[in-house]
C-alpha positions in Angstrom: 280.1 120.3 38.9 279.1 119.2 42.4 278.7 115.6 43.4 276.4 114.7 46.3 276.9 111.2 47.9 273.8 110.4 49.9 273.2 107.3 52.0 269.7 105.7 52.1 267.3 106.4 55.0 266.8 104.2 58.0 265.5 100.6 57.8 264.4 98.3 60.6 267.6 96.4 60.2 269.6 99.6 60.9 267.7 99.9 64.2 268.4 96.3 65.0 272.1 96.6 64.2 271.8 94.0 61.5 274.0 94.0 58.4 271.8 94.4 55.3 274.4 93.8 52.5 272.5 92.7 49.4 269.3 92.0 51.3 266.5 94.2 49.8 265.2 95.8 53.0 262.8 98.7 52.6 262.9 102.0 54.5 260.9 102.1 57.7 258.7 105.1 58.7 261.7 107.0 60.1 263.7 106.4 56.9 260.8 107.6 54.7 260.6 110.7 56.8 264.4 111.2 56.5 264.1 110.8 52.7 261.4 113.6 52.6 263.6 115.8 54.8 266.5 115.2 52.4 264.3 116.2 49.4 263.2 119.4 51.2 266.8 120.2 52.2 268.0 119.8 48.6 265.3 122.0 47.1 267.8 124.9 46.6 270.5 122.6 45.3 269.3 121.6 41.8 270.6 118.3 40.5 270.6 117.2 36.9 271.0 113.4 37.4 270.3 110.9 40.2 272.0 107.6 40.3 271.1 104.9 42.8 271.6 101.3 43.8 268.6 99.4 42.6 268.0 98.1 46.1 264.7 99.2 47.5 266.0 101.3 50.4 268.3 103.2 48.1 265.6 103.7 45.4 263.0 104.9 47.9 265.5 107.5 49.1 266.5 108.5 45.6 262.8 108.7 44.5 262.0 111.1 47.2 264.7 113.4 46.0 263.9 112.9 42.4 260.2 113.9 42.9 261.3 117.4 44.2 264.0 117.8 41.5 261.9 116.7 38.5 264.5 114.2 37.3 264.4 110.4 36.9 266.4 108.0 39.1 268.9 106.0 37.1 269.5 102.6 38.8 273.1 101.4 38.6 273.7 97.7 39.6 277.3 98.7 40.2 276.2 100.6 43.3 274.9 97.5 45.1 276.8 96.7 48.2 
């Protein structure tokens, strides 16, 4: 079994150096591009499950990966910062 731990893509708050914590901040254009690059980079690394924080930025990143992998994202509130 392999476990991949992946951080969400960039948000505007990341660029501004602001702490996001539990704020539900979405990915910005660069973050969405990063999520797509992640999905492409993981194409040859099949996954059987994807777990994510339910926060928007994490879910957006996970959904990009899930679309290429053909699996559903399972939100886990325990993963919220």
